[in-house]
N, C-alpha and C positions, 0 to 999 in steps of 0.2 A: 672700638670695632671692630671684629678681623673683616680678616682678610676675601673671608667668600662674600658678606655683605658688603662692601665699599666695592669690589668688583661687580656683584651687582650690581648697586647703584649704579657705578657706572655707565652698564652698558642701557637701565634702562632711559640715565639721560646723556648719551654721549649723542649727536646727530649723529644720520647715517650717512653712509660712507658714500665720496663721488668719488676718485677717486682712480683715477685710469687703469691703476692699477688693483682694483679689488673686481671679483669675477663676479660673473654674471653662472649661473649654479650650467645653464644652456649651453651660453659661449664657450663654458671649459670642457662643459661634453662633448661639442663638438668642437674643440680645439683637442682635443685629449683624441677624439674620432682618428681628424685627422694626424696626430702624429702619429699613429698605429698603423697609419698606414704608411706614409711616406716612412716609415721604422723601415716597415717591409720592401720598401721600394728601396730600400737606403742598400736594406742587407742583398736582394736579387741584382744588382745593379753594379756594375764593370768597371762603374766610378769613382774615383777617388771621393771623399767630403773638400778636396779644397773645389776641383771642379766643379761635382756642384754646386760648389757655393758660386765659385764663376759664374757660370751659369744661368745660378737662377738671381744674383745680382748681390746678393748677399755675405755678410762676414762671415767669414769659414768659423769664429769664438759659436754663427749661432746652430749653426749645423752639429759644432759638436757640444753643445746645449740640449738642443734637440736629443741623440745619440744618449744625455747621460741624463735624463728627461727630464731635465729642469725651461717644461712650458711653459712657466713665470712668461721668463725671456723673451717667448714670442708671439706675436700679432697671431689673428685669425688671415690676416690678409698674405704673412710675407709663408706662412705654411701651404696658400693655394696656389703662389709661387710655388715653390719646394715641387707641391705633388704632381704640376703643371709638366715642372720641369724634368720629374722622374716618368712624369704618364701624359705622354700632351692629351691625348681625349678623355684627359680624367675628369669630371663635374665640379663647381663648384659650390661650396657652399655653402 
């Protein structure tokens, strides 16, 4: 059996993904939009990554992940906390 045939068969028989790491497309779009907004806010902010993380109550590594584009390491609620930290009048998504 060829590799293409076996992987096609596996796709048909694999159960649907339900782990928390799997992304709904709309959720991923929402998080991507928030990431872009937050990245811009960080760029114009006078605060450093450590201070932003401290004010948001998040580890500095989360800020580093965001700036490196590793969106899968951040949840929407963490992104909303960051946005509110940088822009107090920000609406929730």
